[in-house]
C-alpha positions in Angstrom: 13.1 -0.3 -206.4 12.7 0.6 -210.0 9.6 -1.6 -210.4 8.0 0.1 -207.4 8.6 3.6 -208.8 7.2 2.5 -212.1 4.1 1.2 -210.5 3.6 4.4 -208.5 4.2 6.5 -211.6 1.6 4.6 -213.6 -0.9 4.9 -210.7 -0.3 8.6 -210.5 -0.8 9.0 -214.2 -4.0 7.0 -214.1 -5.3 9.2 -211.2 -4.5 12.4 -213.2 -6.2 11.0 -216.3 -9.2 10.0 -214.3 -9.5 13.5 -212.8 -9.1 15.2 -216.2 -11.8 13.0 -217.7 -14.1 13.6 -214.8 -13.8 17.4 -215.2 -14.4 17.0 -218.9 -17.5 14.9 -218.4 -18.8 17.4 -215.7 -18.3 20.4 -218.0 -19.8 18.6 -221.0 -22.9 17.6 -219.0 -23.5 21.1 -217.5 -22.5 20.3 -214.0 -20.8 23.6 -213.6 -23.6 25.8 -214.9 -25.5 27.9 -212.3 -23.4 27.0 -209.3 -25.3 29.4 -207.0 -28.6 27.7 -207.4 -27.1 24.4 -206.3 -25.9 26.0 -203.1 -29.5 27.1 -202.3 -31.1 23.8 -202.8 -30.6 22.7 -199.2 -32.7 25.6 -197.9 -36.5 25.6 -197.7 -39.2 27.9 -196.3 -38.6 26.8 -192.8 -34.9 27.9 -192.9 -34.5 30.9 -195.2 -31.1 31.7 -196.6 -28.8 33.5 -194.2 -31.0 32.9 -191.1 -29.9 29.8 -189.2 -32.8 28.2 -187.3 -31.0 25.4 -185.6 -28.9 26.2 -182.5 -26.5 23.3 -182.4 -23.9 25.4 -180.5 -25.8 28.0 -178.5 -23.7 30.9 -177.4 -23.3 31.1 -173.6 -23.4 34.3 -171.8 -20.4 35.5 -169.7 -22.2 35.0 -166.4 -23.1 31.3 -167.3 -19.4 30.6 -168.1 -18.1 32.0 -164.8 -20.8 30.1 -162.8 -19.9 26.8 -164.6 -16.2 27.4 -164.0 -16.9 28.0 -160.3 -19.0 24.9 -160.0 -16.3 22.8 -161.7 -13.6 24.2 -159.3 -15.8 23.4 -156.3 -16.4 19.9 -157.5 -12.6 19.3 -157.9 -11.9 20.2 -154.2 -12.5 17.5 -151.5 -15.1 18.3 -148.9 -13.0 17.5 -145.9 -9.3 18.1 -146.6 -6.8 16.5 -144.3 -4.8 18.9 -142.1 -1.1 18.4 -142.7 
């Protein structure tokens, strides 16, 4: 058990050292300068900042939702129910 804890401790220390060195390298090479500009790189003239042009999840109107729910309820019910 002692060997396993030692191995885990060494791996945790190595991970912390790697993270600290990574942040040091990033700061030294200017990776943290002008963070706002990096966030704007993904936009172009076709999709200006703050105006989404893709409608992956279009908003449904209330009437469409109720019609879809009624259609789903009608589909769940059998056409000719047996009389009991």
